[in-house]
VEXDREN-2710 file (C-alpha; in Angstrom, 1 decimal):
% VEXDREN-2710
k/r/px/py/pz
1/UNK/-74.8/-117.0/14.8
2/UNK/-71.0/-117.5/15.1
3/UNK/-69.4/-117.3/18.5
4/UNK/-68.4/-113.7/19.3
5/UNK/-70.8/-112.1/16.8
6/UNK/-72.5/-109.1/18.4
7/UNK/-76.3/-109.5/18.8
8/UNK/-78.6/-107.0/17.2
9/UNK/-79.2/-105.2/20.6
10/UNK/-75.5/-104.9/21.4
11/UNK/-73.4/-101.7/21.6
12/UNK/-71.4/-102.8/18.6
13/UNK/-74.5/-103.2/16.5
14/UNK/-75.9/-99.8/17.7
15/UNK/-72.5/-98.3/16.7
16/UNK/-72.9/-100.0/13.3
17/UNK/-76.4/-98.4/13.0
18/UNK/-75.1/-94.9/13.7
19/UNK/-72.1/-95.3/11.4
20/UNK/-74.3/-96.5/8.5
21/UNK/-76.8/-93.6/9.0
22/UNK/-74.0/-91.1/8.9
23/UNK/-72.5/-92.7/5.7
24/UNK/-75.9/-92.7/4.0
25/UNK/-76.5/-89.0/4.9
26/UNK/-73.1/-88.0/3.6
27/UNK/-73.9/-89.8/0.3
28/UNK/-77.1/-87.8/-0.1
29/UNK/-75.2/-84.5/0.3
30/UNK/-77.5/-83.4/3.2
31/UNK/-76.1/-81.6/6.2
32/UNK/-77.2/-82.8/9.7
33/UNK/-79.5/-79.8/10.0
34/UNK/-81.0/-80.3/6.6
35/UNK/-81.7/-84.0/7.3
36/UNK/-83.4/-83.0/10.7
37/UNK/-85.5/-80.4/8.9
38/UNK/-86.6/-82.9/6.3
39/UNK/-87.6/-85.3/9.1
40/UNK/-89.4/-82.6/11.1
41/UNK/-87.0/-83.0/14.0
42/UNK/-85.2/-80.6/16.2
43/UNK/-82.1/-79.4/14.3
44/UNK/-79.7/-81.1/16.8
45/UNK/-81.3/-84.6/16.7
46/UNK/-79.3/-85.9/13.8
47/UNK/-76.1/-84.5/15.3
48/UNK/-76.8/-86.2/18.6
49/UNK/-77.7/-89.5/16.8
50/UNK/-74.4/-89.5/14.9
51/UNK/-72.4/-88.8/18.0
52/UNK/-73.9/-91.7/19.8
53/UNK/-75.8/-89.6/22.3
54/UNK/-79.3/-90.8/21.4
55/UNK/-81.3/-92.6/24.1
56/UNK/-84.2/-94.0/22.1
57/UNK/-84.7/-94.3/18.3
58/UNK/-87.8/-96.1/17.2
59/UNK/-87.8/-98.6/14.4
60/UNK/-90.2/-96.4/12.3
61/UNK/-87.9/-93.4/12.7
62/UNK/-85.0/-95.3/11.4
63/UNK/-87.1/-96.7/8.5
64/UNK/-88.2/-93.2/7.6
65/UNK/-84.7/-91.8/7.8
66/UNK/-83.4/-94.6/5.6
67/UNK/-86.1/-93.8/3.0
68/UNK/-85.0/-90.1/3.1
69/UNK/-81.4/-91.2/2.5
70/UNK/-82.6/-93.6/-0.3
71/UNK/-81.0/-96.6/1.4
72/UNK/-81.3/-100.1/-0.2
73/UNK/-84.3/-102.0/1.1
74/UNK/-82.2/-104.8/2.7
75/UNK/-80.0/-102.2/4.6
76/UNK/-83.1/-100.2/5.7
77/UNK/-84.7/-103.3/7.1
78/UNK/-81.5/-104.3/8.9
79/UNK/-81.0/-100.9/10.5
80/UNK/-84.7/-100.7/11.6
81/UNK/-84.3/-104.2/13.2
82/UNK/-81.2/-103.1/15.1
83/UNK/-83.1/-100.0/16.4
84/UNK/-85.9/-102.2/17.6
85/UNK/-83.6/-104.7/19.3
86/UNK/-81.6/-101.8/21.0
87/UNK/-84.8/-100.3/22.3
88/UNK/-85.9/-103.7/23.7
89/UNK/-82.6/-104.4/25.5
90/UNK/-81.8/-101.1/27.1
91/UNK/-83.0/-101.6/30.7
92/UNK/-80.7/-104.3/32.0
93/UNK/-77.1/-103.1/31.8
94/UNK/-75.1/-101.1/34.4
95/UNK/-73.9/-98.3/32.2
96/UNK/-77.4/-97.0/31.4
97/UNK/-77.4/-95.3/34.8
98/UNK/-74.3/-93.3/33.8
99/UNK/-75.0/-92.2/30.2
100/UNK/-74.8/-88.5/31.1
101/UNK/-71.4/-88.7/32.8
102/UNK/-68.3/-87.9/30.7
103/UNK/-67.3/-91.0/28.8
104/UNK/-70.7/-92.6/29.3
105/UNK/-71.2/-93.2/25.6
106/UNK/-67.9/-95.0/25.4
107/UNK/-68.6/-97.5/28.3
108/UNK/-70.8/-100.0/26.4
109/UNK/-68.5/-100.1/23.4
110/UNK/-65.5/-100.7/25.7
111/UNK/-67.4/-103.4/27.6
112/UNK/-68.1/-105.3/24.4
113/UNK/-64.6/-105.0/22.9
114/UNK/-62.6/-108.2/22.5
115/UNK/-59.3/-106.3/22.5
116/UNK/-58.4/-102.9/23.8
117/UNK/-55.3/-100.7/23.3
118/UNK/-54.9/-97.6/25.4
119/UNK/-52.2/-94.9/25.5
120/UNK/-52.4/-92.4/28.3
121/UNK/-50.6/-89.2/29.1
122/UNK/-50.9/-86.9/32.1
123/UNK/-53.2/-89.2/34.1
124/UNK/-53.7/-93.0/34.5
125/UNK/-56.4/-94.4/32.3
126/UNK/-59.9/-95.0/33.8
127/UNK/-59.5/-98.8/34.0
128/UNK/-56.3/-98.4/35.9
129/UNK/-57.4/-95.9/38.5
130/UNK/-57.5/-96.6/42.2
131/UNK/-60.7/-95.3/44.0
132/UNK/-58.5/-92.8/46.1
133/UNK/-57.0/-91.5/42.9
134/UNK/-60.4/-91.1/41.3
135/UNK/-61.7/-89.2/44.3
136/UNK/-58.6/-87.0/44.2
137/UNK/-59.3/-86.2/40.6
138/UNK/-62.9/-85.4/41.3
139/UNK/-62.0/-83.0/44.2
140/UNK/-60.0/-80.6/41.9
141/UNK/-63.0/-78.4/41.4
142/UNK/-64.4/-79.3/38.0
143/UNK/-67.4/-80.9/39.6
144/UNK/-68.5/-78.8/42.6
145/UNK/-71.4/-81.0/43.8
146/UNK/-70.1/-83.7/46.2
147/UNK/-72.9/-86.2/45.4
148/UNK/-72.2/-85.9/41.7
149/UNK/-68.5/-86.4/42.3
150/UNK/-69.3/-89.6/44.2
151/UNK/-71.6/-90.8/41.4
152/UNK/-68.9/-90.3/38.8
153/UNK/-66.5/-92.1/41.1
154/UNK/-68.9/-95.1/41.3
155/UNK/-69.3/-95.0/37.5
156/UNK/-65.5/-95.5/37.0
157/UNK/-65.3/-98.2/39.7
158/UNK/-68.2/-100.1/38.1
159/UNK/-66.6/-99.7/34.7
160/UNK/-63.3/-101.2/35.8
161/UNK/-65.0/-104.0/37.8
162/UNK/-67.1/-105.0/34.8
163/UNK/-64.2/-105.1/32.4
164/UNK/-61.4/-106.5/34.6
165/UNK/-63.2/-109.0/36.8
166/UNK/-65.6/-110.8/34.5
167/UNK/-65.1/-114.4/33.4
168/UNK/-63.6/-113.5/30.0
169/UNK/-62.0/-110.0/30.1
170/UNK/-60.7/-108.5/26.8
171/UNK/-57.1/-108.7/25.8
172/UNK/-55.6/-105.3/26.9
173/UNK/-52.5/-103.4/26.0
174/UNK/-51.8/-100.3/28.1
175/UNK/-49.0/-97.9/27.3
176/UNK/-48.4/-95.3/30.0
177/UNK/-46.3/-92.2/29.5
178/UNK/-43.5/-92.2/32.1
179/UNK/-44.4/-88.7/33.6
180/UNK/-47.8/-90.2/34.6
181/UNK/-45.9/-92.1/37.3
182/UNK/-44.6/-88.9/38.9
183/UNK/-47.5/-86.5/38.4
184/UNK/-48.7/-85.9/41.9
185/UNK/-52.5/-86.4/42.2
186/UNK/-53.8/-86.2/45.8
187/UNK/-50.4/-86.3/47.4
188/UNK/-47.9/-89.1/48.2
189/UNK/-50.3/-91.4/50.0
190/UNK/-52.8/-91.4/47.1
191/UNK/-50.0/-91.9/44.6
192/UNK/-48.6/-94.8/46.7
193/UNK/-52.0/-96.5/46.6
194/UNK/-52.4/-95.8/42.9
195/UNK/-49.0/-97.2/41.9
196/UNK/-49.4/-100.3/44.1
197/UNK/-52.8/-100.8/42.5
198/UNK/-51.1/-100.5/39.0
199/UNK/-48.4/-103.0/39.9
200/UNK/-51.1/-105.5/41.0
201/UNK/-53.0/-104.9/37.7
202/UNK/-49.8/-105.5/35.7
203/UNK/-50.0/-109.1/36.8
204/UNK/-53.5/-109.6/35.4
205/UNK/-53.3/-112.4/32.7
206/UNK/-55.1/-110.2/30.1
207/UNK/-53.2/-107.0/30.6
208/UNK/-49.9/-106.2/28.9
209/UNK/-48.7/-103.0/30.7
210/UNK/-45.7/-101.0/29.3
211/UNK/-44.2/-97.7/30.4
212/UNK/-43.0/-95.3/27.6
213/UNK/-39.8/-93.7/28.9
214/UNK/-39.2/-90.0/28.3
215/UNK/-35.8/-90.9/26.9
216/UNK/-37.5/-92.4/23.8
217/UNK/-39.0/-89.1/22.8
218/UNK/-42.0/-90.9/21.3
219/UNK/-44.8/-89.2/23.4
220/UNK/-47.8/-87.9/21.6
221/UNK/-49.7/-84.8/22.7
222/UNK/-52.9/-86.7/23.3
223/UNK/-54.0/-90.1/24.6
224/UNK/-56.2/-92.5/22.7
225/UNK/-57.8/-95.9/22.8
226/UNK/-58.6/-98.5/20.1
227/UNK/-61.4/-101.1/20.4
228/UNK/-61.8/-104.3/18.5
229/UNK/-65.5/-105.1/18.2
230/UNK/-65.9/-108.3/16.2
231/UNK/-64.8/-107.3/12.7
232/UNK/-65.1/-103.6/13.5
233/UNK/-62.5/-101.2/15.0
234/UNK/-63.4/-98.0/16.8
235/UNK/-61.1/-95.3/18.2
236/UNK/-61.7/-92.9/21.1
237/UNK/-59.9/-89.7/22.2
238/UNK/-60.6/-88.7/25.8
239/UNK/-61.4/-85.0/25.4
240/UNK/-64.1/-83.0/27.2
241/UNK/-66.9/-83.1/27.6
242/UNK/-67.9/-86.6/26.3
243/UNK/-64.8/-87.8/24.4
244/UNK/-64.6/-88.3/20.6
245/UNK/-65.3/-91.6/18.9
246/UNK/-63.9/-92.2/15.4
247/UNK/-64.3/-95.2/13.0
248/UNK/-63.2/-93.9/9.6
249/UNK/-60.8/-96.5/8.2
250/UNK/-58.0/-94.1/7.6
251/UNK/-58.2/-92.7/11.1
252/UNK/-58.3/-96.1/12.7
253/UNK/-55.4/-97.3/10.6
254/UNK/-53.3/-94.2/11.5
255/UNK/-53.9/-94.8/15.2
256/UNK/-53.2/-98.6/14.9
257/UNK/-49.9/-97.8/13.3
258/UNK/-49.2/-95.3/16.2
259/UNK/-50.0/-98.1/18.7
260/UNK/-47.4/-100.4/17.2
261/UNK/-44.8/-97.7/17.3
262/UNK/-45.6/-96.8/21.0
263/UNK/-45.5/-100.5/22.1
264/UNK/-42.2/-101.0/20.3
265/UNK/-40.6/-97.9/21.9
266/UNK/-42.0/-98.7/25.4
267/UNK/-40.2/-100.7/28.1
268/UNK/-41.0/-104.4/28.3
269/UNK/-43.7/-105.4/30.8
270/UNK/-41.1/-106.6/33.3
271/UNK/-38.9/-103.5/33.0
272/UNK/-42.0/-101.4/33.3
273/UNK/-42.9/-103.2/36.6
274/UNK/-39.3/-102.5/37.8
275/UNK/-39.8/-98.8/37.1
276/UNK/-43.1/-98.8/39.0
277/UNK/-41.5/-100.6/42.0
278/UNK/-38.8/-98.0/42.0
279/UNK/-41.3/-95.2/42.1
280/UNK/-43.2/-97.0/44.9
281/UNK/-39.9/-97.3/46.9
282/UNK/-39.4/-93.5/46.5
283/UNK/-42.8/-92.8/47.9
284/UNK/-42.8/-95.4/50.7
END
């Protein structure tokens, strides 16, 4: 197997499995509910599967679903093999403990990406968040249970540690909307810790951090991420409750073009660091 090729049990291959099943269903003209009814499943099972929210799919189930969709034999055997490998390899990775938290379905794909582009508005992206900033976000009332808030905080901290501090991190491009630097979350002390943390991250050898100034007028009304997974590309929009993954070629190409425009309009990494330093000086 070539270096960098995802293994059959990997998140990228599981995403490939899901995207192929969705493509096959659409080709047959069946709705998600009709496919589930034909299989004798709960009506929401196919929908959960295609949204990446399934926990276990057996190889025989995938084989039967492929037969319903009239998939070619070689593709049916490949998808059944991926399902078998995914089931065998589930127990050993950190994100399995956080599948139910918002963004949990995104974590394994992000972890496997070789390149990541992220554009954020309103809030700092999850990988860039300081623990004090995360706790301030969690305390705003959306999650009333203190133990669950701390669990979600730990999920974000483990996510960042496993991406940023491994032996070979992905290449990352972060574009941050300028108002994020001044949006007060948790008060001046929390923002000071967050901005100092961001400045430190900007020196990471695999992070290209840029601030998009308001004067450019290029801001979008939503943030998004792009992931490069081997030869595949996947996009993600961070909307409640679990975020939205997309991989249709026209959607990915549209957002990749947007990413080029955003990076071209943003300040250079050094000027971005100067802006962050200036904001830190205001707070300190």
